[in-house]
C-alpha positions in Angstrom: -37.3 -9.8 37.8 -35.2 -9.5 34.6 -31.9 -11.1 34.5 -28.8 -10.1 32.5 -26.8 -12.7 30.8 -23.4 -12.3 29.4 -23.1 -12.5 25.6 -20.0 -14.3 24.5 -18.1 -12.4 21.7 -17.0 -14.6 18.9 -13.4 -14.2 18.1 -13.7 -15.4 14.5 -10.6 -17.5 14.6 -12.3 -20.6 13.2 -13.6 -18.6 10.2 -10.1 -17.2 9.8 -8.6 -20.6 9.6 -11.0 -21.6 6.8 -10.2 -18.5 4.9 -6.5 -19.1 5.3 -6.9 -22.5 3.8 -8.5 -20.8 0.7 -5.6 -18.3 0.6 -3.1 -21.1 0.7 -5.0 -22.9 -2.1 -4.9 -19.8 -4.3 -1.1 -19.4 -3.7 -0.3 -23.0 -4.4 -2.6 -23.2 -7.5 -1.0 -20.0 -9.0 2.5 -21.4 -8.5 1.5 -24.7 -10.0 0.1 -23.1 -13.1 3.3 -21.0 -13.5 5.6 -24.0 -13.1 3.4 -26.2 -15.4 3.5 -23.7 -18.3 7.2 -23.2 -17.8 7.7 -27.0 -18.0 9.2 -26.9 -14.5 6.4 -28.6 -12.6 7.7 -31.2 -10.1 5.2 -32.8 -7.7 7.6 -33.2 -4.8 8.6 -29.5 -5.0 5.0 -28.4 -5.2 4.2 -30.5 -2.1 7.1 -28.9 -0.3 5.8 -25.4 -1.3 2.2 -26.3 -0.3 3.5 -27.5 3.1 5.6 -24.4 3.6 2.6 -22.1 2.8 0.4 -24.1 5.2 3.0 -23.8 7.9 3.3 -20.1 7.5 -0.5 -19.6 7.5 -0.8 -21.7 10.6 2.1 -19.9 12.2 0.5 -16.4 11.8 -2.9 -17.9 12.8 -1.5 -19.3 16.1 0.3 -16.0 16.7 -2.9 -14.1 16.3 -4.7 -16.5 18.6 -2.0 -16.0 21.3 -1.5 -12.2 21.1 -4.6 -10.8 19.4 -7.4 -13.3 19.8 -10.2 -10.8 18.9 -8.5 -9.4 15.8 -10.3 -9.1 12.5 -10.5 -12.6 11.0 -10.7 -11.6 7.4 -7.7 -9.2 7.1 -4.8 -11.7 7.1 -6.4 -14.2 4.6 -7.0 -11.4 2.1 -3.4 -10.2 2.4 -2.0 -13.7 2.1 -4.1 -14.4 -1.0 -2.6 -11.2 -2.6 0.8 -12.1 -1.4 0.6 -15.6 -2.9 -0.6 -14.3 -6.3 2.3 -11.8 -6.3 4.9 -14.5 -5.5 3.6 -16.7 -8.3 3.7 -13.8 -10.8 7.2 -12.7 -9.9 8.4 -16.3 -10.3 6.7 -16.4 -13.7 8.6 -13.3 -14.7 11.8 -14.9 -13.6 11.0 -17.8 -16.1 10.3 -15.2 -18.8 13.6 -13.4 -18.3 15.4 -16.8 -18.2 13.9 -17.6 -21.6 15.6 -14.5 -23.0 19.0 -15.3 -21.4 18.6 -13.1 -18.3 18.9 -15.0 -15.1 17.1 -13.4 -12.1 16.0 -14.6 -8.7 13.3 -12.1 -7.9 10.9 -14.8 -6.8 13.3 -16.2 -4.1 14.2 -12.8 -2.8 10.5 -11.8 -2.6 9.8 -14.9 -0.7 12.4 -14.0 1.8 11.0 -10.5 2.2 7.5 -12.0 2.7 8.7 -14.2 5.6 10.5 -11.2 7.2 7.4 -9.1 6.7 5.1 -11.7 8.4 7.7 -11.9 11.2 7.5 -8.1 11.6 3.7 -8.2 11.8 3.9 -10.8 14.5 6.5 -8.7 16.3 4.1 -5.7 16.2 1.5 -7.9 18.0 4.0 -8.9 20.6 5.6 -5.5 21.3 2.6 -3.2 20.9 0.2 -4.6 23.4 -1.9 -1.4 23.4 -1.9 0.8 20.3 -2.7 3.9 22.5 1.0 4.0 23.6 1.9 5.1 20.1 0.2 8.5 20.8 3.1 9.3 23.2 5.4 9.3 20.1 3.4 11.7 18.0 6.1 14.2 17.4 8.9 11.6 17.3 7.0 9.8 14.5 6.7 13.1 12.6 10.4 13.7 12.8 11.2 10.2 11.7 8.8 10.6 8.8 10.5 13.7 7.6 13.9 12.0 7.9 12.6 9.2 5.8 11.5 11.5 3.1 14.8 13.4 3.1 17.1 10.5 3.1 17.0 9.9 -0.7 18.3 13.5 -1.2 21.5 12.8 0.8 24.5 12.7 -1.7 26.0 9.3 -1.9 23.1 7.7 -0.3 20.1 8.5 -2.5 19.5 6.6 -5.8 17.6 7.8 -8.8 15.7 4.9 -10.6 13.3 5.3 -13.5 13.3 9.1 -13.1 12.4 9.2 -9.4 14.8 9.8 -6.5 13.0 7.9 -3.7 15.5 5.1 -3.0 18.6 4.8 -0.9 21.4 2.3 -1.1 21.8 0.0 2.0 24.3 -2.8 1.9 24.2 -3.0 -1.9 20.4 -3.1 -2.0 17.9 -0.3 -2.7 15.5 0.7 0.1 12.5 3.0 -0.2 12.3 4.9 3.1 9.1 6.6 2.0 7.2 3.3 2.6 8.1 3.4 6.3 7.7 7.2 6.4 4.0 6.9 5.6 3.5 4.8 8.7 5.3 7.4 10.8 3.2 10.2 9.3 0.0 8.4 10.0 0.9 8.0 13.6 1.9 11.7 13.7 -1.3 12.9 12.0 -3.5 10.8 14.3 -1.8 12.1 17.4 -1.9 15.7 16.2 -5.4 15.7 14.9 -7.0 14.0 18.0 -5.5 16.8 20.1 -6.5 19.7 17.9 -9.7 18.5 16.2 -12.1 20.8 18.1 -10.2 23.9 17.0 -9.9 22.7 13.5 -13.6 21.7 13.3 -15.4 24.5 15.0 -13.5 27.7 14.2 -13.7 29.6 11.0 -16.1 31.6 8.8 -19.0 30.2 6.9 -19.2 30.6 3.1 -22.1 29.1 1.1 -23.1 27.0 4.1 -19.6 25.5 4.6 -17.3 26.5 7.4 -13.9 27.2 6.1 -10.7 27.2 8.2 -9.2 30.4 9.7 -5.8 31.4 8.2 -4.1 30.9 11.5 -5.4 27.3 11.6 -3.9 26.6 8.1 -0.4 26.0 9.4 -0.5 22.1 9.5 -2.2 21.9 6.1 0.3 24.4 4.6 3.2 22.5 6.1 2.2 19.1 4.7 1.4 20.8 1.4 4.9 22.3 1.3 6.4 18.9 2.1 4.4 17.2 -0.6 5.5 19.8 -3.2 9.2 19.5 -2.2 8.9 15.7 -2.6 7.4 16.2 -6.1 10.0 18.7 -7.2 13.3 17.5 -5.7 12.6 13.7 -5.6 10.7 13.8 -8.9 7.9 11.6 -7.5 4.3 12.6 -7.8 3.2 9.3 -6.2 4.8 9.8 -2.8 3.7 13.5 -2.9 0.1 12.6 -3.6 0.1 9.7 -1.1 1.4 11.9 1.8 -1.0 14.7 1.1 -4.0 12.4 0.5 -3.4 10.6 3.8 -3.4 13.9 5.6 -6.6 15.2 3.9 -8.5 12.0 4.6 -7.5 11.9 8.3 -8.3 15.7 8.6 -11.8 15.1 7.2 -12.4 12.2 9.6 -11.2 14.3 12.5 -13.2 17.5 11.6 -16.1 16.2 9.4 -15.6 19.3 7.4 -15.6 18.9 3.6 -14.2 22.5 3.3 -10.8 21.2 4.4 -10.8 18.7 1.6 -11.8 21.3 -1.0 -9.1 23.7 0.2 -6.5 21.0 0.3 -7.3 19.6 -3.1 -7.2 23.1 -4.6 -3.9 23.8 -3.1 -2.4 20.5 -4.4 -3.8 21.1 -7.9 -2.4 24.6 -8.1 1.0 23.4 -6.7 1.2 20.5 -9.2 0.3 22.7 -12.2 2.8 25.3 -11.1 5.6 22.7 -10.6 4.9 21.4 -14.0 5.2 24.8 -15.5 8.3 25.9 -13.6 10.4 22.7 -13.5 11.2 20.9 -16.7 11.6 17.4 -15.2 8.1 17.6 -13.6 6.7 18.9 -16.9 8.2 16.1 -18.8 6.4 13.6 -16.5 3.1 15.2 -17.3 3.9 15.3 -21.0 4.7 11.6 -21.1 1.3 11.0 -19.4 -0.8 13.3 -21.5 0.8 12.4 -24.8 1.9 8.9 -24.2 0.8 7.6 -27.6 2.4 10.4 -29.6 5.1 9.1 -31.9 7.7 11.7 -30.8 7.1 11.1 -27.1 7.2 7.3 -27.5 10.3 7.3 -29.7 12.1 9.4 -27.1 11.5 6.6 -24.6 9.5 8.8 -22.2 6.3 6.8 -22.5 7.6 3.4 -23.8 7.1 1.5 -20.6 3.6 2.9 -20.1 2.5 2.1 -23.7 3.9 -1.4 -23.6 2.1 -2.0 -20.3 -1.2 -0.8 -21.9 -0.8 -3.0 -24.9 0.0 -6.0 -22.6 -3.2 -5.5 -20.7 -5.1 -5.1 -23.9 -3.8 -8.4 -25.2 -5.1 -10.1 -22.1 -8.7 -9.3 -22.9 -11.4 -10.4 -20.5 -9.9 -13.7 -19.3 -6.2 -13.3 -20.0 -3.7 -15.5 -21.8 -3.3 -17.7 -18.7 -0.6 -17.7 -16.0 2.7 -18.5 -17.8 1.4 -18.0 -21.3 1.9 -14.2 -21.8 4.9 -12.0 -22.5 5.3 -9.8 -19.5 9.1 -9.6 -20.1 8.4 -7.2 -22.9 7.5 -4.5 -20.4 10.4 -2.9 -18.4 10.2 -3.5 -14.6 7.4 -6.0 -15.1 8.1 -7.5 -11.7 7.8 -4.3 -9.8 6.3 -1.1 -11.1 4.3 -2.9 -13.8 3.3 -6.1 -12.1 -0.3 -5.0 -12.4 0.0 -4.9 -16.2 1.7 -8.3 -16.1 -1.2 -9.8 -14.2 -3.7 -8.0 -16.5 -2.1 -9.8 -19.5 -2.2 -13.3 -18.0 -5.3 -13.1 -15.8 -7.3 -10.6 -17.9 -9.8 -8.0 -16.8 -11.6 -10.7 -14.7 -8.5 -11.5 -12.8 -7.7 -7.9 -12.2 -11.2 -7.3 -10.8 -10.7 -10.2 -8.4 -7.4 -8.7 -7.2 -8.9 -5.3 -6.8 -11.7 -6.9 -4.8 -9.2 -8.3 -2.4 -7.8 -4.7 -1.9 -11.3 -3.5 -1.3 -11.8 -6.2 1.4 -8.6 -5.1 3.1 -9.5 -1.4 3.1 -13.1 -2.3 4.2 -11.8 -4.2 7.2 -9.6 -1.3 8.2 -12.5 1.1 8.0 -14.7 -1.3 9.9 -12.1 -1.4 12.6 -12.0 2.4 12.6 -15.8 2.5 13.1 -15.7 -0.1 15.9 -12.8 1.4 18.0 -14.0 3.8 20.7 -10.7 5.7 21.2 -10.2 8.8 19.0 -6.6 8.1 18.3 -7.3 4.5 17.3 -10.1 5.7 15.0 -7.8 8.1 13.2 -4.9 5.6 13.1 -7.0 2.8 11.5 -8.5 5.3 9.0 -5.1 6.6 8.0 -3.6 3.1 7.6 -6.6 1.9 5.6 -6.7 5.0 3.4 -2.9 4.8 2.8 -3.4 1.2 1.4 -6.3 2.3 -0.7 -4.6 5.5 -2.1 -1.3 3.7 -2.8 -3.2 1.0 -4.8 -5.0 3.7 -6.7 -1.8 5.7 -7.5 -0.1 2.6 -8.8 -3.1 1.2 -10.8 -3.9 4.7 -12.0 -0.4 5.2 -13.2 -0.3 1.9 -15.1 -3.7 2.5 -16.7 -2.8 6.1 -17.5 -5.5 7.7 -15.2 -2.7 9.7 -13.5 1.0 10.2 -14.3 3.2 7.2 -13.7 4.9 7.0 -10.3 7.6 5.0 -8.6 5.4 3.4 -5.9 4.7 -0.3 -5.8 1.5 -2.3 -5.6 1.1 -3.5 -2.0 1.8 -7.2 -1.4 2.0 -7.9 -5.2 5.0 -6.1 -6.6 8.7 -7.0 -6.1 10.3 -4.9 -3.4 11.4 -5.4 0.1 10.6 -2.0 1.5 6.9 -2.2 0.4 6.5 -5.7 1.6 7.9 -5.0 5.1 6.1 -1.7 5.5 2.7 -3.1 4.5 3.0 -6.1 6.8 3.7 -3.7 9.6 0.5 -1.9 8.6 -1.3 -5.3 8.9 0.2 -5.9 12.3 -1.0 -2.5 13.5 -4.5 -3.0 12.1 -4.7 -6.4 13.8 -3.8 -4.8 17.1 -6.3 -2.0 16.8 -9.1 -4.4 15.7 -8.3 -6.8 18.6 -8.8 -4.0 21.1 -11.9 -2.7 19.3 -13.6 -6.1 19.4 -12.4 -7.2 22.8 -15.3 -7.4 25.3 -13.4 -5.7 28.2 -12.2 -2.8 26.1 -13.3 0.6 27.5 -13.2 4.0 26.0 -10.2 6.2 27.2 
């Protein structure tokens, strides 16, 4: 008579601990190189920093063991590795500014945002014990997302920086509500699509072997498209517009498995973007600065100066870079935020940039792996949306800096200076940890 034996599911926490040690080593080494080349290296300070990094890594590890023991063991080490590199690079830019007589404390402020962000990720694990409860707030999340997008347009509250109006002023500091709005929209899209996917997937005429949506089912797509166009036109930001629409299309495809939705959506966005560039001068000027960045007239007007300087900085880095602390990132405006990828390219070279992009690939891959493993439809769409949001935001920023697409006001997740981005993306990590914990938990059942 055959017997059935229980198979113990490995939590992966020991492997996570080892990877966290590697992430801490990367962060400490990067900071050491920066301080050494700035003639600021002090052994006692480095030991304190190493101890603090170790304590933070152990703290989040123990929190995961306590509140999400089956969570993905690779996600947090990859994020902490990126975060550590970003903190070192921002500190290096502080030194570069100081050498030119400009005193900044971006590094210390970013460290504070990082600690708060990690605290928020742990808070998500403590508060959200079951990600499925978020489905109850589907339409609430949609309303909050819309409010977040509209806040920068409120007179006296919104700020226009570097040509884009996507910030608000809160207690003397700039806040980018779109970073939090993307999370709200992912929750809204996941809840809406899991309830309506049968209608969206099965109804509609067939053309050339592909089933296209019925006009009456186009309402959600048209609404999100209209919101994306309004963001591009009135907030002067292609990045947030593309991010919002891209997240929706990706989740719509996962929910329906119909490529026709993607084709129709991309066509609508392309037509809208071209029309906006032709009808609105400020949108057209963005496209001109992108397409003709190296033209003398465009560069001399200042429209493409930042982009061109960033390109030349990355070119000077070559294959292996000048070395951390031995470049001139201060020659590029907003080197610590919008153009930190160019700063890293100069000092780490193409090899370093490929390693950084590999860490992003790992993060996105773990999110998609979680989406595949979870058995609940809402969780599958939620993990997909969060992972794709990370991937698309990285592409938009890197694509803008390398002139693949027009330059945007978004920030590189976990690398660039900015509290809004840091807090929002650590919340995303917390949600992915919670979903992966339930997906890998032995007693999890489909619902």
